[in-house]
C-alpha angles and dihedrals in degrees: 000000000000114000137174122202119206129208094264091057095258112144120203120198121215089190111140096010110109116220088001095162091051090049089050089056090051092049091052090046092056093048093046093050094047092047089051093050091046094052092046100046113016122083114260089245093060110094116228112256094017093113111000086159086072090061092050090054087051090050089054090054092049091046093051094044096048091043090053093244108097119207127241125202090265093049093049091048091051094044093049096034093231131124119276090238090060091049091049091053092049092048089053091054092049090049090050089053089052094240101117143027135197124236114181106318094332134086128221138187118245102249091209090063095049092044095046121112090257091048093051092046089052090051092050092047092050089050089055091047091051093047092051092048091048091052092048092049092048090052094046092047091051091050091053092062 
């Protein structure tokens, strides 16, 4: 049984969870990336985790735009498997924050926001987060052999 004891005497068992330490790295990776995006693009008054769904709608818009196939409300709803009404509310929030704009039926990211100093710092920080996680996973995978 693999265990880890924390400073407060709490012991967590990895027993029964395959590649638990690797999964832990991935869980931390997801949180670190989302926290970074939140601090770079959400208003300071918006609590982290309050509407992570909003960020995923934003990611759909960025994905479509950078892939040369912009997303509409219907495409985002299908991609995320959520109701169109939910997507519409999240798009409204992103527009209020000044991150996106609508042209015809499609949505786009404001390039000035992504290319801003804060946007570029966020990109560099996420690259470092990914690199660190990749190194940790490589090490953990090698130890498992």
